[in-house]
C-alpha positions, 0 to 999 in steps of 0.5 A: 166092254161097250154100249149096250142096246135092247132089241124088243121082239114080240113073240108070234105063234109062228116063231113057235113049234107045235108045242108052243115054244119058241123054235129055238133058231128063232133066237139066233134070228133075234140076236143076228137082228140086235146086232145091227140095231146095236151099231145102228144105235151106236151110229154105224149106217146101215150096212148098205150105206157103209157099202157105199161109203165105205166098201164095207159088205157087213160083219158076217158072223163066222161062230155062234154059241148059245145057252137056253135057261127057260123057254119063251111063247107066242104073246110074250114080248122078250128082250135082246140086251146086246153088247161087245164083249171083246174087240180083237183085230179083226174080230169082235164078240158080240154078247147077247142076253135074251130076257123076259122081264127079269127072267133070263132066257138065254144068252148068246155069243157070236164072233164077228168080222167086218168084210169088204169085197176082195179087190183081186176077186170080187165074188170073194169076201176078205176080213178087214181090221176092226175100223178104229172109227165104227168101234169109237163109236161103240164104246 
């Protein structure tokens, strides 16, 4: 398992559908924000800096799965609790639990990989093995 970070989100009126319920893609947006926040909280530089110093462009999303349990609405503060559930050779699985107080609103997993620009074709991205130093920062 890894460290867990908490990314706080203030839900705004514009995050909701006409019924006043958070429009479901916003949970994915907040989980994505929490993914970057996770690495930065662990001491990994922001992607643009990591690209300059290591050639790592970022950790794009390969797969996502989300389960919804309770709604949220504007004016509420929610927390995205993010950790890494599993490290594999070239991918890792981020786990996100979205809470309002002690209420679990949704949970999701993301499969991501670290990528660099392909030296043979800089317009393409290429997956690389999980960098051990980055993994160590996150444990």
